C-alpha positions in Angstrom: 108.3 84.0 89.9 110.8 82.2 88.0 112.5 78.2 88.8 115.6 78.4 87.6 117.6 75.3 88.6 120.9 75.4 90.0 122.7 74.0 86.6 120.5 76.4 84.3 121.8 79.1 86.7 125.3 78.5 86.5 125.5 78.5 82.6 123.6 81.5 82.4 126.2 82.8 84.6 128.6 81.7 82.6 127.7 83.0 79.5 127.2 86.3 81.3 130.5 86.2 82.2 131.8 85.5 78.7 129.4 88.2 77.5 131.1 91.1 79.9 134.3 90.3 78.5 133.6 90.9 75.2 134.9 94.1 73.1 132.9 95.5 69.8 134.7 93.7 66.4 136.9 95.9 65.9 138.9 95.2 69.0 141.1 92.5 69.6 141.0 91.2 73.4 144.5 90.2 75.0 142.4 88.3 77.9 139.0 88.0 79.4 138.7 90.1 82.0 137.9 88.7 85.7 134.1 88.6 86.7 133.6 91.7 89.0 131.6 90.5 91.9 128.1 92.6 92.6 128.0 93.6 95.7 124.3 94.4 97.8 124.6 98.2 97.7 125.4 99.7 101.3 122.3 102.1 103.1 122.3 104.9 101.0 124.1 103.4 97.4 120.9 102.3 95.8 121.2 102.9 92.3 118.4 101.2 90.7 115.8 102.6 88.4 112.3 101.8 89.0 108.5 102.4 88.2 105.8 102.7 90.8 101.9 102.0 90.4 100.4 104.5 92.9 96.4 105.6 92.7 95.4 108.7 91.9 94.1 109.8 95.9 97.5 108.1 97.0 100.2 110.7 95.2 100.7 112.5 97.5 102.2 110.0 100.3 104.1 108.3 97.4 105.5 111.3 96.5 106.7 111.8 100.0 108.3 108.6 100.4 110.2 108.8 96.7 111.5 112.4 98.0 112.7 110.5 101.0 114.3 107.6 99.6 116.0 109.5 96.9 117.3 111.8 99.4 119.0 108.8 101.0 120.1 107.1 97.6 120.6 110.2 95.2 121.6 107.7 92.4 118.3 105.6 92.6 115.3 107.4 90.2 111.9 106.0 91.2 109.1 107.3 88.6 105.1 106.9 89.4 102.9 105.4 87.4 99.3 106.4 88.2 96.6 104.0 87.8 94.1 102.2 89.4 95.2 99.1 91.0 92.7 96.5 89.1 93.5 98.4 85.9 97.0 97.8 86.5 96.2 94.1 86.9 93.8 93.8 83.9 96.7 95.0 81.6 99.2 92.6 83.3 96.5 89.7 82.7 96.2 90.8 79.3 99.8 91.4 78.0 102.9 90.7 79.8 104.9 91.1 82.8 107.6 93.2 80.4 104.9 95.7 79.4 105.9 99.3 80.1 102.8 100.2 81.2 103.2 97.4 84.3 105.4 99.0 87.0 108.4 97.7 88.6 106.6 97.8 92.0 102.2 97.4 92.3 99.7 96.6 94.6 98.0 93.2 94.3 94.9 91.8 97.1 95.7 88.8 98.9 93.2 86.9 96.7 95.0 87.5 93.1 98.3 86.1 94.9 98.0 82.9 93.1 96.3 83.6 89.8 99.7 86.5 89.3 102.0 83.5 90.6 100.9 80.7 88.3 101.4 83.3 85.7 104.6 83.9 86.6 104.4 87.5 86.9 105.8 87.8 90.3 109.7 88.3 91.7 110.4 86.5 94.4 111.5 89.2 97.1 113.5 89.4 100.2 110.6 90.1 102.5 112.4 89.3 106.0 114.8 91.9 105.4 112.3 94.7 104.3 110.3 93.3 107.7 113.7 93.2 109.7 114.0 97.0 108.5 110.2 98.2 108.6 109.9 96.3 112.5 106.6 95.7 114.4 105.9 92.3 113.4 105.7 90.1 115.9 105.8 86.7 113.7 106.1 87.6 110.2 105.1 84.0 108.4 102.2 84.0 111.2 100.4 87.0 109.6 100.0 88.3 106.1 103.7 88.1 105.5 102.9 84.1 105.3 100.0 84.4 103.1 101.9 86.0 100.6 104.0 83.9 100.5 104.2 80.3 98.0 106.5 77.2 98.6 108.9 79.5 100.3 109.3 82.4 98.4 107.8 85.9 99.2 106.1 87.1 96.6 104.7 90.4 98.6 104.6 92.4 101.2 102.0 93.3 103.5 100.3 96.7 102.7 97.2 96.6 105.3 95.0 94.8 106.7 90.8 94.5 105.4 88.2 92.8 106.5 84.4 94.2 106.3 82.5 96.5 109.3 79.3 97.7 110.6 77.8 101.3 110.2 74.9 102.3 111.7 72.5 105.0 111.5 71.5 106.0 115.2 68.4 107.8 114.0 67.1 105.6 111.8 67.5 102.6 114.9 66.2 104.8 117.7 62.8 105.0 116.2 62.9 101.7 114.9 63.3 100.8 118.4 67.2 98.8 118.1 69.3 99.1 120.7 72.9 99.5 119.1 74.7 98.2 122.2 73.3 94.7 121.8 73.2 92.6 118.7 71.1 92.6 115.7 69.7 89.5 114.0 69.6 89.7 110.4 65.9 89.2 110.1 64.9 91.4 112.6 61.6 92.2 112.2 61.6 96.4 113.5 64.4 97.5 110.8 66.3 96.4 107.6 69.7 95.4 107.6 71.0 95.5 104.5 73.4 93.2 103.3 74.3 92.3 99.3 73.9 88.8 99.6 73.8 87.7 96.3 77.4 89.2 96.2 79.8 86.8 97.4 82.0 89.6 99.0 79.6 90.4 101.5 77.4 86.9 101.4 80.5 85.0 102.7 80.3 87.2 106.3 76.4 85.3 106.5 78.6 81.9 105.3 81.1 82.3 107.7 79.2 82.5 111.3 79.1 78.8 110.4 82.2 78.0 108.7 80.1 77.5 105.2 83.5 76.6 102.1 82.2 78.4 99.0 85.3 76.7 97.8 88.4 75.8 99.3 91.1 72.9 98.9 91.8 70.0 101.2 95.3 69.1 102.3 95.8 67.0 99.5 95.2 69.5 97.3 91.4 68.6 96.5 89.3 71.2 95.7 85.6 71.2 97.5 82.3 73.2 98.3 80.0 73.0 101.0 77.3 73.4 99.2 77.6 70.2 96.8 76.1 68.0 99.7 72.8 66.6 99.5 70.3 68.5 101.9 70.4 66.1 104.2 73.7 65.8 105.0 73.9 69.6 105.1 75.2 70.2 109.3 72.1 71.3 110.9 74.1 74.9 111.7 74.8 74.9 108.0 71.4 74.6 107.5 70.3 77.0 109.2 72.3 80.0 107.7 70.9 78.8 104.8 67.8 79.0 105.8 68.3 82.4 107.4 69.3 83.7 104.0 65.9 82.3 102.3 64.4 83.8 104.8 66.1 87.2 104.5 65.1 86.7 100.4 61.6 86.0 100.9 61.0 88.7 103.1 62.2 91.3 100.6 60.7 89.4 98.0 57.2 89.6 99.6 57.8 93.3 100.5 58.6 94.2 96.6 61.9 95.8 97.3 65.0 95.6 94.5 67.5 94.6 97.6 67.7 91.7 95.4 68.0 93.1 92.0 72.7 93.2 91.2 71.4 96.7 89.5 68.8 98.3 92.0 70.2 97.0 95.2 73.3 99.8 95.9 70.7 102.8 95.2 68.3 101.2 97.3 70.7 100.7 100.3 72.0 104.0 99.5 68.4 105.5 100.4 67.0 103.3 102.9 70.4 103.8 105.3 70.1 107.9 105.2 68.5 109.5 108.1 64.4 109.3 107.9 64.6 105.5 106.2 63.7 102.1 107.2 67.4 100.5 107.7 69.4 100.7 110.6 72.5 99.2 109.8 74.7 98.2 106.5 77.8 96.1 106.3 81.0 97.3 104.2 84.5 98.9 104.5 86.0 101.5 105.6 86.5 102.7 102.0 82.7 103.8 102.4 82.9 106.1 105.4 82.7 108.9 103.5 80.1 108.4 101.7 78.2 106.6 104.1 78.9 109.5 106.7 76.8 112.2 104.0 73.6 109.3 104.6 73.8 110.1 107.9 72.8 113.3 108.8 76.7 114.5 107.2 77.8 111.9 110.1 75.4 113.2 113.0 73.6 110.2 112.8 76.7 107.8 112.6 78.0 104.7 114.2 80.4 102.5 113.7 80.1 98.9 115.2 82.8 95.6 114.5 81.2 93.4 111.6 79.7 91.0 114.8 77.3 93.0 115.8 74.9 91.8 113.0 73.8 87.9 113.9 72.6 84.9 112.2 70.8 82.8 114.5 72.7 84.4 117.4 76.2 83.8 115.8 78.0 87.0 114.6 79.3 87.8 111.1 82.6 86.6 110.0 84.3 88.2 107.1 87.8 87.1 106.1 91.0 88.4 106.7 92.0 89.7 103.6 94.7 92.5 102.5 97.0 94.1 99.9 100.0 93.4 99.3 103.4 95.2 97.4 104.5 93.2 94.3 107.5 93.7 92.1 107.4 92.7 88.6 109.3 89.3 87.7 111.1 91.0 85.0 113.2 92.9 87.7 115.0 89.1 88.9 118.6 88.9 87.8 118.8 93.0 87.9 119.8 92.8 91.3 120.4 96.9 91.1 116.7 97.0 90.6 115.3 94.5 92.5 117.2 96.2 95.8 115.8 99.7 94.7 112.5 97.9 95.0 112.5 96.0 97.9 114.7 99.5 99.8 111.7 101.7 98.1 109.3 99.3 99.7 110.3 99.7 102.6 110.4 103.1 102.8 106.6 102.8 101.8 105.5 101.2 104.8 107.9 103.0 107.1 106.1 103.0 110.3 107.1 106.6 110.6 104.2 107.3 108.6 101.8 105.1 109.5 99.0 107.9 109.5 99.8 109.8 106.8 99.7 106.0 104.7 96.1 106.1 106.5 95.2 109.5 105.5 96.4 108.8 102.1 95.3 104.8 101.5 92.7 104.2 103.9 95.0 101.0 105.1 95.6 100.4 108.0 99.0 98.7 108.4 99.4 95.4 110.0 102.3 95.6 112.2 101.5 99.3 113.7 99.0 99.0 116.6 95.9 100.6 116.6 96.7 102.4 119.6 99.1 104.4 117.7 95.9 105.6 115.1 93.9 106.5 118.4 96.5 108.6 119.8 97.2 110.5 116.4 95.7 113.5 115.0 93.3 111.2 113.2 89.7 112.3 113.5 87.0 110.9 115.8 85.2 109.0 113.0 88.8 107.8 111.4 89.8 106.4 115.0 86.2 104.4 114.9 86.8 102.8 111.7 90.3 102.1 112.9 88.8 100.5 116.2 86.4 98.4 114.6 88.2 97.2 112.0 90.6 95.9 113.9 87.9 94.3 116.2 86.4 92.8 113.0 90.1 91.5 111.9 90.3 89.8 115.2 86.9 87.5 114.6 87.8 86.7 111.0 88.9 84.0 109.4 91.5 83.2 106.2 90.3 83.7 103.0 90.3 80.8 100.8 93.6 81.3 98.4 92.8 79.1 95.4 93.2 80.2 92.1 90.1 78.7 90.6 88.0 81.0 93.6 87.4 83.5 90.7 84.8 81.0 89.4 82.5 81.4 92.6 81.8 85.2 92.3 79.3 84.3 89.6 78.2 80.6 90.6 76.9 82.4 93.7 75.3 85.2 92.3 73.4 83.5 89.5 71.6 81.2 92.1 71.0 83.5 94.6 69.3 86.1 91.8 67.4 82.2 90.4 65.2 82.5 93.6 63.4 85.8 92.1 62.4 83.5 89.0 62.0 80.1 90.7 60.3 81.4 93.8 61.2 78.3 95.9 58.4 77.4 98.4 61.4 76.6 101.3 64.9 76.9 102.6 65.4 73.3 100.9 64.3 74.3 97.7 66.2 77.8 97.4 69.7 75.4 98.4 68.9 73.0 95.4 69.4 76.0 93.2 72.3 77.0 95.0 73.5 73.3 94.9 72.9 72.7 91.3 75.0 75.4 90.2 78.0 74.8 92.6 77.9 71.3 91.2 78.5 72.5 87.7 81.1 74.8 88.9 82.7 72.0 90.6 83.1 70.2 87.2 84.8 72.6 85.5 87.9 71.7 88.0 
């Protein structure tokens, strides 16, 4: 994102006008021609040439969108760069926006917004105009649109809503005597509820049940963490959540299972969730529906529930209101044809007439499309169940912290919790001591 003062802008414009009037050295200009004003292209008149990032599984949808777009804008050119989203972001982080391997339009997760903005990698876009064209937003700024805005600049356009949901193996639950029509407590002795607690992406669903902040920012810009407080000063309900996490670890440690091993836990969870295993519930995102379905009797034993179906001390789990967005490379700022073409193509990608096709290709649920649209479509029953429960979980979710420094949290939380395996804390207060030490050290870096 570039900030240019009006004085510098005026100077640059005057230079560009003079440059446009120059001829080759062998020619003698009679006079400097007047500046030709650049007008915003009308519908069907976009002429820019852009590259667009898409993941392999998204190709069919993106290619169809390109065909529609170019049919309406025959002078425009859109070329796909097939790349995993995080791989392209890694290239951008390690090089610069002008690297040709970084697309003109690419997808970003909401939590990377502030870091990319700080590195001036994103162009400000006319998101409100795109939203008006796409339609369906009750209040753009109060939804994800506002989340993708910094200091009045819109730096990405919302692709989807994202949050965690609960998956249940109905046969395992029945064998354990678990009634899935009621909430299930994390530390229920009759069954295993599988949460890789040491991974903060999943662990925050437990912490959010009592609004524990691993890291966030006060109104004055000061960073803070709830886990720098002394145990005696931690509110009782937050102590209760830490105690529940400690009891969860203690049961795992006593049983000798690898659930608290950051390498072995994933395979263990798959085996225990498989029909005939000891686990009835696990949490993850819609992207894992296919693999979990195979584990649960090829789908015959699978049910999908809101993440709040699991409780901690009677309080429902809550994940984040997360999202992905479509951003424009900052190198295009100042090139009105490219910017207009990029914004026009984003509008076509997010065309709500094709929301169901978008979900089929990407697994992403548009914020500005009602659940009813998906439920009345030709999607499979399992897909409809996923969408219904993503929306239910999203309604109860909390806003995601968007501070750049949040990247430090992941390892800080993981290392603190994994340390329990060697420290063997005798109680929740001793376990919290390890968490506090880790977060005290983290905060010193800011």
